[in-house]
RORO-508342 format. One record per residue: residue in one letter; x, y, z of N, C-alpha, C in turn. Coordinates in steps of 0.05 Angstrom, whole numbers, plus 5000, padded with zeros to 4 digits. Layout:
AXYZXYZXYZ
...
# end
This chain:
X726090857791725891117804726691107833
X726090877846726790847874729790877879
X731390777860734290787863735191077861
X733991237844734691517842733991667868
X731591607878730791727904732691647926
X733491397927735391307947738091447945
X738991497921741491637917741291927926
X739092057920738592337929738492347959
X737092147971736892138000739692108013
X741291928001743991888012745692138010
X745492287988746892537984745892748005
X743292758008742092938028743092878056
X743092628063744092548090746992618094
X748592578073751492638075751892938078
X750493098063750693388065749793488093
X747693378104746793458130748793378152
X749993138148751993048167754493228168
X755193338144757493518142756693808147
X754193858155753194128159753594308135
X753094188111753394338086750594428078
X749894678084747194778079746894888050
X749094918036748895038009747194867989
X747194607992745794437974742894377982
X742194458006739494388016737194497999
X737594737990735494867973734994707948
X737194617935736994457911735694187916
X736494067938735293807945732293827952
X731594047965728794097971727194117945
X728294247925726994267898726693987885
X728793827888728593557876726393397890
X726293407917724193267932721393367923
X721193627919718693747910717893627882
X719793607865719293487838718393197840
X719593047858718792767862715792757871
X715092937889712292947898710493027876
X711293207859709593287836709293057816
X711192877816710992637798709392407811
X708392457836706792247849708192077869
X710592147877712091997896711892127924
X711491977944711492077971713891947985
X715692117995718092018009717792078038
X717891868055717591898083720191838097
X721192018113723591978129722791978158
X722391738170721091718196722891758220
X725091898217726991938239725592088262
X726091988286724892108310722191998318
X720991838300718391718307718691498327
X716691458343716591228362716190978345
X717790768350717590528335715590338348
X713890208331711990008341712389758323
X711989528335712189278320710189258297
X707989408299705889398279706589548254
X708789688254709489848230710189658207
X708689678185709189498163710789628140
X711289888143712690018121715690068127
X716689948149719589968155720689688163
X723189648157724689428168726689538187
X726489448213727989568234730289388243
X732589518248734789388263734689508290
X734089348310733689438337736189408354
X737089638365739389628382738489648411
X739189468428738289468456735589328458
X734189398480731589278486729389448474
X727489318462725189458451723189528473
X722389778475720389858494718590078482
X716790178498714890378488716190638480
X718590688491719990938485722090908463
X722190678450724190638429723490818405
X725490948395725191138373726891058349
X726091148326727691118302729791328303
X732291238305734491428308736091478282
X735791298263737291328238735591198216
X735591328193734191228169736391158148
X736490908141738490828120737290848092
X734690788090733190828065730390928073
X729391118058726791238064724491048055
X722091098066719690968057718791118031
X718190958010717391087985714690977977
X712791167973710191097963709791227936
X708091107919707291227894704291267895
X703391507889700591567888699691597859
X697891417851696991417824693991347823
X692491517809689491477808688291447835
X689091627853688091627881688591377897
X690491217888691390977902694291007911
X694790937935697490947946698690677946
X701090647934702390387932705190417945
X705790227963708390217975710490107956
X712390277948714490197930716890077944
X717490197968719890107983719390148012
X719989938027719989958056722490108065
X722190268086724490408097726190218113
X728690278114730590118131731590308152
X731090238177731590428200733090288222
X734290458239735590368264733890468287
X733190288305731490358328733190328354
X732990528371734390508397732490578419
# end
């Protein structure tokens, strides 16, 4: 399932990059269905990066400081929620500047 989520995320990113808003409604529905199936998809773009973050693998461009932010998400963080337990299925891959 993580590979399907990654492909949907890649398609979503491409459509946003091309300013193609016509598919956004459909992709929002797909993300909603993933959530209904117990998957939580986190796209941490814009968040301040900290070394303590265990759910992302970061490629750091430049010097790391307190103001370093996640500027690009190559793969989202994916959790599965089952029986009130949250399990990390995939670490996010991000670019930090």
